N, C-alpha and C positions, 0 to 999 in steps of 0.2 A: 577877253583878257582880264577884265576886272574880277570876274568870278575865279579864274585860275589864281590870280595874285591873292585874292581873299582867302582862298583855300590854303595857299602857302603860308599866309600870315597866321591863320588860325592853327595850322599844324605846327609851325615853328614855335609860336608862343605857347602852344599847348605842351609840346615836348619839354620846353624849358621849364614851364611852371610845374609840370608833373615830376620831372627829375628833381628840381629844387625842393618840391614839397616832400618827396620821398626821402631825400637826404635829411631834411629838417625833422621829420617825424620818426625816422628809423635809423639812419646812419649816425647822426649826431648823438642821440641818446646812447647808442652802443659804444661809440668811441670815447664817450665821457667816462666809461667804466674801466677803460684799459689803463694799465701802467704806462708811463711816458714812453718807454722804449718800444713797446708794442704799438702804441699810437703812432709813433713816427714811422714804423714799418708799414702799418696799414694805410696811413696817409699817402705814402709814396705809391703803394699799389693802387689805391683808388684814383689817384691822379693819372696813372697810365691809361686807364680806360676813358677818362673824362676828356683829356686833351688829345687831339685838337677838335674832336667831334662837337662838343657843346659850344665853343666859340663860333664854329661855322654855322651851327643851327641858329644861334642868336643873330648872326650877321645876315642870314637868309631872311629871318623875320624882319630885321631892320630894313633891308632893301625892299622887301615886299610892301611894308607899311609906307616907306618913302614913296614908292611908285603909286600906291593907292591914294596917298595924300594928294598927289599931283593929278591923278586920273579921275578920281571920283567927282561927280558933278553935284551930289547932294551935300549941302553944307553940314548937316548933322553927322553924316557918315564921314566926311572929311575930318571933322573935329575928333571923332572917335579914332580914326586911323592915326591922326596926329598924336592923340593921347597915348595910343599903343606904341607909336614910334618913340616918343619921349620916355615911356616906361622901359622899353627895350634898350634904349641908350643908357638909361639908369642902371640896368643890369650890367651892361658892358663897363660902365664907369666904376661901379662898385666892385665888380670882379677884378678889373685891371689895377685899381688903386687900393682896394681893401683886401681881397682874398689872395690875389696872385703874389703880392710881396710876402705875405705870411707863408704861402706855399713854398716860395723860394727859400725862406729861412728854415722851414722844416726839412726841406730836401738837402740843405747844406749840412745838416747835423748827422753825425754817426749815431744810430740808435743804440749801439753797443757801448758808446762812450759819451753820454750826454754831459755837456760841460756843467761845472758847478754853477749854481745860480741861473740855470736855464729857465727862461720864462715860458710857461705853458701857453701855447698859442690858441688853445681850443676856445676859451671865452671870447676873445676878439674875433676869431674866425667865425664862430657861431653868430655873433652879432651882425657882422657884415653879411653873412649868408642869409639871415632872416630879412635883412633889408632888401637884398636882391631878389629873394623869393617874393616879397610883397610887390616889388616892381614887376616881376614875371607874371604874377597872378593878375595884376592890374592890366597888363598888356593883353593877356588872354581874354579877360572880361571885355575890354574895349574892342578887340578884334572880333570876338564872337557877336557882340551886339551890332557892330558895324556891318558885318556880313549878313546878319539877320535882316537888317534894314535895307540891304541892297535889293532884296527880292520884293 
């Protein structure tokens, strides 16, 4: 059971870290070059593919790490699964309270009629995304090391 949960934790945190890394190094630089109206359109389209899949993947990782924290009998391994759990909770908190409110504001705007004085959300969104990417990479590293120490 621990091996199966460890696999789920590594796969879950790996998918999250990989997707976030790809967004950080490829998608974000590309959207920075777009005019505001085209950015709003693209942001909406990107969100359609992201939700609800990614929040579910993060939740699977959280649940696997929580179970592993309880089930593992090696102290060092438990600490690593605990660190991964905290990091994935960090991903969820940053997403929910940093990126999601910005997403809602972007989705509420008509790209064909941006209001005067519209504040471009790309800089704060990018900053929140970088933070959650760091959390995701930390979770992956902790999970991978913990699983390696299981054997």
